[in-house]
Residue frames relative to the residue before (quaternion, step in Angstrom):
aa qw qx qy qz dx dy dz
M 1.0000 0.0000 0.0000 0.0000 0.00 0.00 0.00
K 0.1805 -0.7774 0.5975 0.0780 3.54 -0.75 0.99
I 0.0744 -0.8043 0.5874 0.0513 3.68 -0.76 0.82
N 0.0610 0.7818 -0.6169 0.0669 3.52 -0.62 1.19
G 0.0277 -0.8190 0.5660 -0.0900 3.51 -0.67 1.29
P 0.5933 -0.5564 0.4005 0.4219 3.68 -1.12 0.12
N 0.7112 0.4868 -0.2803 0.4226 3.78 0.94 -0.39
Q 0.3821 0.7407 -0.4623 0.3025 3.51 1.11 0.64
S 0.0459 0.7981 -0.5949 0.0833 3.55 -0.74 0.78
N 0.5637 -0.5735 0.4829 0.3465 3.53 -1.43 0.28
F 0.1431 0.8350 -0.4977 0.1861 3.50 0.56 1.24
N 0.0333 0.8125 -0.5819 0.0096 3.55 -0.48 1.09
A 0.3715 -0.7461 0.5164 0.1965 3.58 -0.40 1.28
Y 0.7604 0.4256 -0.2694 0.4099 3.66 0.69 -0.56
K 0.4145 0.7194 -0.4647 0.3076 3.50 1.35 -0.17
N 0.7076 0.4575 -0.2940 0.4511 3.49 0.69 -1.10
Q 0.6533 0.5234 -0.3295 0.4367 3.68 0.80 -0.66
T 0.6905 0.4406 -0.3362 0.4647 3.53 1.00 -0.48
Q 0.6561 0.4666 -0.3601 0.4714 3.55 1.08 -0.33
L 0.5352 0.6855 -0.4003 0.2889 3.65 1.08 -0.53
P 0.6829 0.4032 -0.3698 0.4841 3.69 0.81 -0.48
N 0.5610 0.5797 -0.4311 0.4043 3.67 0.89 -0.28
K 0.6161 0.5586 -0.2973 0.4690 3.51 1.20 -0.85
E 0.7352 0.4417 -0.2407 0.4544 3.38 0.84 -0.98
A 0.5672 0.5625 -0.3590 0.4827 3.57 1.25 -0.54
K 0.6665 0.5348 -0.3048 0.4205 3.63 0.96 -0.60
T 0.6690 0.4604 -0.3221 0.4865 3.51 1.08 -0.71
S 0.4184 -0.6815 0.5529 0.2341 3.74 -1.07 0.77
H 0.0257 0.7564 -0.6536 0.0056 3.60 -1.06 1.00
T 0.2932 -0.7176 0.5853 0.2378 3.45 -1.05 0.54
F 0.1687 -0.7712 0.6133 0.0261 3.44 -1.00 1.19
K 0.4362 -0.6743 0.5399 0.2524 3.41 -1.14 0.75
P 0.4546 -0.6907 0.4530 0.3332 3.73 -0.70 0.91
D 0.6161 -0.5460 0.4409 0.3575 3.51 -1.30 0.44
Q 0.0604 -0.8106 0.5780 0.0724 3.61 -0.97 0.62
L 0.2274 -0.7700 0.5901 0.0839 3.52 -1.11 0.58
E 0.0325 -0.7988 0.6007 -0.0061 3.45 -0.61 1.18
I 0.0751 -0.8154 0.5712 0.0567 3.76 -0.67 0.80
S 0.4145 -0.7398 0.4581 0.2663 3.51 -0.61 1.08
D 0.6610 -0.5143 0.3629 0.4085 3.57 -1.38 0.20
K 0.6167 0.5543 -0.3154 0.4616 3.51 1.21 -0.81
A 0.6482 0.4949 -0.3124 0.4871 3.69 1.05 -0.72
L 0.6232 0.5291 -0.3131 0.4834 3.62 1.01 -0.77
K 0.6798 0.4080 -0.3397 0.5060 3.69 0.92 -0.63
M 0.6531 0.4712 -0.3976 0.4397 3.65 0.88 -0.34
Q 0.5984 0.5321 -0.3942 0.4511 3.70 1.03 -0.35
Q 0.6402 0.5218 -0.3870 0.4099 3.72 0.95 -0.41
K 0.3972 -0.8026 0.4214 0.1433 3.35 -0.13 1.49
D 0.7069 0.4816 -0.2941 0.4264 3.60 0.88 -0.93
A 0.6318 0.5237 -0.3458 0.4550 3.51 1.08 -0.50
R 0.6409 0.5319 -0.2825 0.4759 3.41 1.01 -1.10
Q 0.6918 0.4756 -0.3144 0.4432 3.57 0.81 -1.16
A 0.6552 0.4832 -0.3617 0.4544 3.71 0.90 -0.54
Y 0.6136 0.5249 -0.3585 0.4685 3.53 1.01 -0.54
V 0.6699 0.4723 -0.3019 0.4869 3.67 0.89 -0.70
N 0.6247 0.5328 -0.3516 0.4497 3.53 1.02 -0.72
E 0.6373 0.5585 -0.2788 0.4518 3.53 1.03 -0.95
I 0.6320 0.5179 -0.3014 0.4914 3.55 1.01 -0.78
K 0.6726 0.5321 -0.2601 0.4435 3.35 0.74 -1.12
Q 0.6548 0.4965 -0.3032 0.4826 3.54 0.91 -0.91
Q 0.6663 0.5156 -0.2877 0.4554 3.69 0.96 -0.85
V 0.6572 0.4808 -0.3126 0.4891 3.57 1.21 -0.68
D 0.6453 0.5147 -0.3299 0.4580 3.57 1.10 -0.67
N 0.6908 0.4430 -0.2509 0.5135 3.63 1.12 -0.62
G 0.4936 -0.6877 0.4269 0.3181 3.46 1.14 -0.03
E 0.5394 0.6543 -0.3823 0.3671 3.60 1.27 0.18
Y 0.5057 0.6800 -0.4171 0.3283 3.66 1.12 -0.19
K 0.1337 -0.7944 0.5923 0.0139 3.53 -0.72 1.08
V 0.3091 -0.7231 0.5832 0.2035 3.65 -0.80 0.92
N 0.2568 -0.7298 0.5976 0.2105 3.67 -0.92 0.75
E 0.3725 -0.8108 0.4285 0.1421 3.50 -0.20 1.38
Q 0.5960 0.6079 -0.2738 0.4476 3.37 1.31 -0.91
E 0.6878 0.4726 -0.2285 0.5014 3.51 0.86 -1.20
T 0.6798 0.4466 -0.3359 0.4749 3.66 0.69 -0.89
A 0.6039 0.5151 -0.4033 0.4554 3.75 0.81 -0.69
K 0.6971 0.5036 -0.3225 0.3955 3.65 0.74 -1.01
K 0.6349 0.5443 -0.3037 0.4565 3.61 1.16 -0.82
I 0.6530 0.5427 -0.2726 0.4525 3.37 1.11 -0.88
L 0.6250 0.4996 -0.3062 0.5157 3.65 1.22 -0.79
N 0.6405 0.5256 -0.3142 0.4634 3.58 0.87 -1.03
F 0.6577 0.5210 -0.3513 0.4155 3.64 0.78 -0.83
W 0.7230 0.4563 -0.2165 0.4715 3.48 0.97 -1.10
K 0.6056 0.5604 -0.3498 0.4435 3.61 1.19 -0.49
A 0.7034 0.4792 -0.2560 0.4584 3.73 1.03 -0.89
């Protein structure tokens, strides 16, 4: 089916959109540089020697049957997890 009417024009809806980024690129904007901040806790976790020593200590306690779970602390952490 072919439709010919009096209101036809060379209208391209996408022409303005393709030219829009070029206009934005010509304007100068000042951008803040990216920044990275690492908390003290994260820095401690990155120290492999300290973490590995901690893990080895717990493994040894479990192997010897001396590891004791702190029920109060575990319950607090579970509650805090579900509250957040």
